[in-house]
N, C-alpha and C positions, 0 to 999 in steps of 0.2 A: 533620605526618603526612598521607599521602595514601592514600585507599582504593584497593586493587589487588585484582582478582579473579584467583585462580590456582587451578586444579584444582577449581573449584566452591566455593572458600572465599574469604571476604573477609579480606584482610590489610591492616593499616595499616603503611605504609612511610615512613620518613624519607628525603626526597630528598637531604639533605646527607650524612648518615653511613651510610645504607643499613640502619639498624636496622629490623627487622620484628617484628611481633607479630600473632597471629591475633585478629581481632575476633570478639566473641561475636555471635550472630545478632541479639540485641536491639539491640546497639550498631551493627551494620552497617546497619540500616534508617535510622539517623539521618544517615548520610553518603552523599553522592552527588557525582559530578563534573559540573560544568557548564562549558561553553565558550561564549564569546561571539565570534562571527565578524562582522567588519566587513561592512557592507552591500555594498560593492563586490567582496568576495571570495566572496559567496554564489552558489551555483549553483542555478538553478531546476530542479526535477525533477518528474516525474509519478509518481503511485502507480498501479501496475497491480494489478488484483485478478483473481482467478480467476473465470471465468464459472460461474454456477450453472445447473444444469439446471432449467428452469422448465416445468411442465406446463400446457398450455393447457386451458381449459374448453371444452366443446362449443360454447358461444356464441362464444368467442374464435376457435376454429378456423373456424367458419362465416363470421364477419366477415372473417377473414384470407383465406379462400378467395374471398370476394366482392371484396375489394380486389385480389387477384391477377388475377381475371377482368377487372375494370375496367381495370387497368393494361395487360394484354395487348391488350384491345380498342383502347385509346387508342394504344398503341404501333403496332399494326397499321395504324390509320387514318393515323397520321403517316408511316409508311413508304410507304403507298399514295399519300399526298399528295405526297411527295418524288419519286416516280417519274413 
């Protein structure tokens, strides 16, 4: 018998004869399907997560502002040096 989820219900199904019986919720927690994939058939993937809005403290805002100013000054100096 193999657990199959159908319409939100857990059903135990026989792969040979097709017999099906609805599993009780207590019983369905005991069953789970696991698959083993050979290492050469695995595909590496990345997990993307949704960005969260982060509020900066006044100190962080000031520090970030200073970093921007320093970056812009250095960028300006490099551009002048190239000309």
